[in-house]
N, C-alpha and C positions, 0 to 999 in steps of 0.2 A: 447348589440347590439339592436337598436331600429328596429321596423317594417319597417321603411323607407329605411333601408339599407340591407334588407334580399334578394335582387336581385331576387324577383319574384319566390320564390320556389313554388312547386306544392302541393296542399292540396286536398284530396278527402273527400267528406262528404257522409256517408252512413246512411240514416235515412228514415224509411218508412213513417214518418209524413212530408208531403209536407210543412206544415207551419213551423215546426222546422228546416227542411233542408234549406228552403229559408231564415229564420232568420240567421242561421249560415253562409250561403253563403254571405249574406249582410255584416256581421261583418268582414269576412276574404277576401272578394273580392278585396279590395283596395290593401293590401300588397302582396297578393298571387294570383296564377292562380288556380282557384277553379273548380272542377268538382263535380257534385252531382249525387248519385245513390240511388235508392228507395229501394233496398234490397241487401243482401250480395251476392246472386247468380249473380246478374248483375255486381256487382263490380269485383268478381272473374273472370268472363268471360272476362271482359274488361282487367283485369290485365294479362291474359294469352297472350295477343298480344300487350301490351303496357308496357312502363317502369313504374316502381312503383313510387308513389308520395313520397314526403319527409315526409308528415304527413297524417295519415289516421284518420279522426274524425269518430268514429264508434259507432252507437247506440247499446246498449245491447239487448233490447227487440225488435225483428223484426219477422214478419211471415216467415216461411220457415227456412232459415239459420240465426240463431241468431248471434249477435255481438260477443259473447264469443266463439261461434263455429268458426267464421271467424278467431278470434285470434289464436285459437289452430291450425287451418289448415295452416295459414301463418307461424307460428313459427315451425311447424313440416314438412313443405314442403321440397322437395329434393333440390330446388334451394334456398340457403340462401339469405335473404334480410336484411342485418344488418342495412342499412340506413332507413328502413321503420319504422318510429315511430308511435305508435298507442295511440290515446287518446280515452278512452272509456267513452261514455256518459251513465249515468245510473240514475235510480231513487232509486237504492239500497243504503241504508245508513248503513246497518249492517256491522260490521267489517269482519265477515266471508265472506260475499258476495264480499267485496272490495278486500280481500286477494285472493279469487278465481279468480277475474277478472285480477289482476296483475300477479298471477301464470300462467294464461293462455297465458300471453305474452304481455299484455298492458303495455305501458311505464308510463301511467298516467291515471287518471280518473277525471271526472267532473260530479257532481250531478246535475240533473235537478230538478227544473228550476235553471238556472245559469244566472249570469250577463254577458252582452256582453263583458265588459272589461276583465273579468276573462277568457272567452273563448280565446280571442286574446292573453292574457298574457301566457296561457298554451301552445298554438300553437307556439308562439314566442320562448318559452323555449325549446320545442322539436326541433325546427329548429336549434336553437343554439347548442343543444346537437348533432344534426346531423353534424353540421359544425365542431365541435370539434372532433367528431369521424372520419370524413373524413381526417382532418389534421393529426390526430394521425396515421391513417392507411397509409397515404402518407409518413409520416415521418418514420414509421416502414419499409415501402417498400424501402425507400431510404437507411436506415441503412443496411437492409439485402443486397441490391445491393452493397454497399460499402464493407460489410464483404465478399460477395461472390467474389469480385474482389480485395480483399486485397492482397498485395504481400506476407504476412506471413501466415502460416497455422493457422487457428483459430478453436478452439474446445470449444463447450459449453456443460456444464454438468448440470443436474437438481439437485433438492434437495437430491435425492437418490445417487448422484454422478455417474449417468449413462450418457453416451454420448447422448446428444439431437440434436446436430448440428455440421456438419463439412463443412467448406467452400471448394471451389474448390481446393485451394492449399493444404489444409490438406488431401484431398482425393488423390491428386497426390503424396504427400510425403508418405502417409501410403500404397499406392500401391493398387493393385488389391484386391477386397473384402472389401475396406474401407467403402463402403456404408452399409455393414452389421454391422459396428461398432455402428451405432445408436441403442440405447437401451442397449448396453453392459456396464458393469462397466468400469470406466475410468482406473482402475488399469490394466485391460486386454488389453487396447489399447496403453497406454504410460507408460514407466517406471518412474512414478512420486512417490513422497512420499505419506504417508497415508493421508486420508481426512483431519484429524485435522491439519496437517502441511500445507496442501494447504490453508485451511481457515485462518491459522495464516499468511501465506504469503500474502494472499489477503488483510488482515486487516493492516498489517504493511508495505506492499511493500517490504518485505525482499526477496532478491534474492534467487533463487533456484539453485541447482547444474545443470550443463549441462546434457543433455541427448543425447544418441546416437540412431539414427534411420538409420539403414543400415550403410553406411560409412560416414554419415554426423552428425555434432554436432549441437545441437540446445540449445538456451538459453530460458527457459520457463519464462513467465511473467503471473502472476495470477491476475485477477480482479474480484471483486464481483459485480454482477448486480442484485439489488432487482427488481423482476418482479412478479406481481400478488400475493404479499405476500410471495413469496418463493425467497430465496437467491440462485441465480444460479452463477456458476463460468465460467468465459471465460479464456481459456488458449491460449495465443499467443506464437508461437515458432519462434524465430528469428534464421536464419541460421548463425552460427558464426564459421563455419568450417575453413574458410580462416583466420579469425582473431585469432582463437585459435592456429593455426599453426604458425602464425607470432609471437604470444605471447611466444610460447614455444621456438622458435628460438631466440627471444630476450633474454629470461631468461637464455637460454643455453649460449648465447654470454656473458651476464653479469657474469654468473658463471665462465666461462673460464677466462675472464679478471680479475675477483676478485681473482681466484686461482693463476693466474700468477703474480698478484700484492702482494698477501699475502705471497707467498712463499719466495721471496727475503726479504720482510719486516721481516718475522719471523727469517730468517737467520741473518738479521742485529740486531734484538733484542737480539738474542743469543750471538752475539759477543760483543755488548755493555755491556750486563749483565756480561759476562766473564771479560771484561776489568774493569768494575766497582768493581768486586770482587777481583781484583789484580791478576788474572791469567796471565796477560801479563806484569807483573812487576809493580813497583811503579810508580804511575802517579802523576803529579803535580795537585795542587788544581784547576788550570784553566782548565786542561784537563778533570778532573773529572766533573767539572761544565758543560763543553761543552758536554760530554757524556750524562749526565743526560738530558740536553735539547734535544739532539738527541733522547734519549730513549722516552721522553715524546711526541715528535713530531711524531715518528714512531707509537707509540700507538694510537695517535689521527687518524693517517691515517688508521690503522687497524679498529678502531671504525667507521670511516666514510665508509669504504668499507662494514663492516658488516651492518650498518644502511642502506646503499644503497640497498644491497641485500634483507634485510628484507622488505623494502618498495616496491621493484620490485615484490617480491613474493606476498605481500598483494594486490597490485594493479592489479595483474594478475586476470582476471575476473573468471577464473576457481577455484581460491583459496577460500576455505570455512573454517570457524571456526569449530572446534569440539564442541560438546555439551555434557557436563557432569556436575555433581554437584561439585562445587568448594567452599571450606570453605575459604572465603576471609581473616578472621583473622589469620587462620593457615598459609595461603600463605604469609601474611604480616610478620609473625614471621620468615618464612624461608628466606625472603629477608633481614630482619633486621639482622639475623645472619651473613650474608655475609658483611653487611655494618657496624656492630657495632665497629669493630676495627678502621675503618676510622672516625667514628663519635666521638669515644673516643679521637682519636688523635687530632681532631680539637676542643675538649672540648666543643662540642655542646651538648645541653640538649635535650633528646628524650622523648616525651610523646606518649603513645599508649593507645587508648580507642577502643578496638576491642575484643569482647568476642568470643573465639573459639567455633564453633558450632552454633553460633547465627545468622551469616550472611552468608548464603549459596547462591551462585549465580549459574546461568546456563550458562556455557560457556567453553571456551578453556583455560585450566589451565595455559599452558605454555605462551600463549599470554597475559593473565591477569597478570601473573607474570612479564611480560615484561613491562606492563603499570605501575605497582607499582614501578618497578625498575627505570624506566625513571623518574617518578615523584619524587621519593626519591633522585635520583642522582641530579636532579635540585635543590632540597631543600638544599642538602648538599653543592652544589657548591655556592649557593647565600646566605647562612646563615653565618654570621660572627662567629668567635670564641666566646664562651659563649652564643651564640644565641639559640633559641628554635625551635625544629621541632616537630609538632604534627600530628599524624596519627589517623584518626578515621574511623570506619566502623559501619554502622547501616542499619536496614531495615526500609523502609518507603514506604507506598502506593504500596506494592507488588514489590518494587525495592531495590536493594543493593546500598547504597551510600557509597562511599569511598572518603576521602579528605586527602590532605597533605598540611599542613600549615607551613609557615616559618616566621622568623622575619628578613628577608633579606631587601634589599634597596627598595623593591616594584617596581611596573612597571607603567609607565605613561599611562593614559587612551587611548591615541592615538596609543599606541603599543599593548594594550591588544587584540584588535580585529584581529591582524595579527599573534598572537603567534602560532596558530595551522596551519599556512600556511607554505609552503615550505621554507626551509632555513632561518627561522626567529628565531632570539634570542633577548631576552630582552637586551637593551644596559646597560652596566655596566662599572664602573670605575676600577673594580678589574681585573687586568691583568692576575691573576691566573685562572680566569674563562674561560673555553674554551668548545667548543662543535661543533658538525657537523650542528646544526640547523635542524636536522631531527627527533630528539627525540620526540618532541610534535606532530609533524605530524604523526609519527608512533603510538603514543598514540591515536590520534583522529581516525586514520584508524582502529585500533583494536577495539576500543569502538564502533564505528559506525557499524563495521561488526557484532557486537553482538546485533545490534538494540538499542544501548544505546546512551547516550549523555555525553558530556565532556565540561568543562568550567573552568573559572578562575575569581577570584576577587582579587583586590589588592589595596593597599593604599601606596602611596609613602612615604618612611621613616619608614613604619611600617611592611611591609611584604606582602606576597601573599598566596593565598589559591587556589590550584588546586583540582578539583573534577571530578569524573566520576560516572555514574549511569548505571547499567545493571539490567536485569530482575532477580528477586529472583527465586530460583528453586522451592520454595514451594508456590509461589503466585498463586491465582486462574487463571486457564487457562494455567498453566505451561509456555510454550513458547509463550504466547500471546503477547508479546512485551511490549513496555513501553508507559505509558501515556505521553502526552506532559507535560513538566514541566520545571520550571525554576531551578535555582541552588538549590540543596538540602540544607536544613537548616543546619546551623552550629551546 
């Protein structure tokens, strides 16, 4: 900003030398409104009844009250003047003297004799500093006003994880005595997880479990705000009481419908199985064929109901994944034990590259088992007889990478981006391939609930490779989340 657009800020010059004071006034008079004082006492007396200037050009050596004493008085005064910038004029050139002047409260110094252009440049710089300070303080005041009138309770904690601020809504929610919460540890104010888990949630935007305050339910969101070199956390509490009640009613309704559907379907499966076993007499080949089709269709309906319920539970905002050490290769072995007869019956070749005990993830074992099961099921469906299915698990960059690769027909590029969306299946000419279209969506929901990523690569006519990545249990920072990453290497 040039001197021509500084909007006539005020500068006071304090110098017992009339010649030096007049010289400084002549340099600064064009861009600024300038007042001159011959000693520190006169300036302080004038300041007592007038608004302070933007910049005070202050001579160090003066009779009576020296410039450095004026600095100390102004900075120690009961009435703070943050916008009063002080430029100290001095003949001192020793480092110790300069340090003393700056420590007394001067913002800058200028050694006599000085060039006129340097005086103007230094005053200009201090005026610009003042302008920046004013804008920052106005912005801070606006932010505080917004926070104070925010509809959600907001609580800020300092580096020691003690409460440093509560907005009006937070005080209302916490009730009488909430003003005494400032300075207390956050754990004494809200039923939130430990400090390291809060920091993890702030870094990864991982959702936290709902908390109860009185008869209300709140969903906490954590954000990290670096201020003055210290990382503070701001907790926003969204009232989700009504939403959670609706979600519970919805899930209860789904469960009732699913139960009412599965019961007759189960009875139908029992009867078709009895007929197929010959318990109802000898059946013709056509009848047996029809019964097997009925049996397959009923099982698909049961699978659809189960997938639908699983998805509904995972999409329930209150649903959270468990956190424990999960040996992924051992989990893969468990899943393969169930599928091995099917794989052998289709004459598919299975390759496993996963050393038990070497790839340990941090997550929900039952849900991760569901992910592996769904991916393996897809591979078996789409891999032709004599085809190959490869399963690999490894640790890379503090994360556990698992991939399931097949030699099926592959997936067209325009279909790949929709595979993990609702009710999407890769097109195929194999009539035997069936599914609900929810399996990959469930995979994505589970992996992302673990803070992980999931993806697929495919080449038409050669096969597909599905992969997922979750945090390793022994990675630095434990549950610190995952780095942004592309597909893990093959």
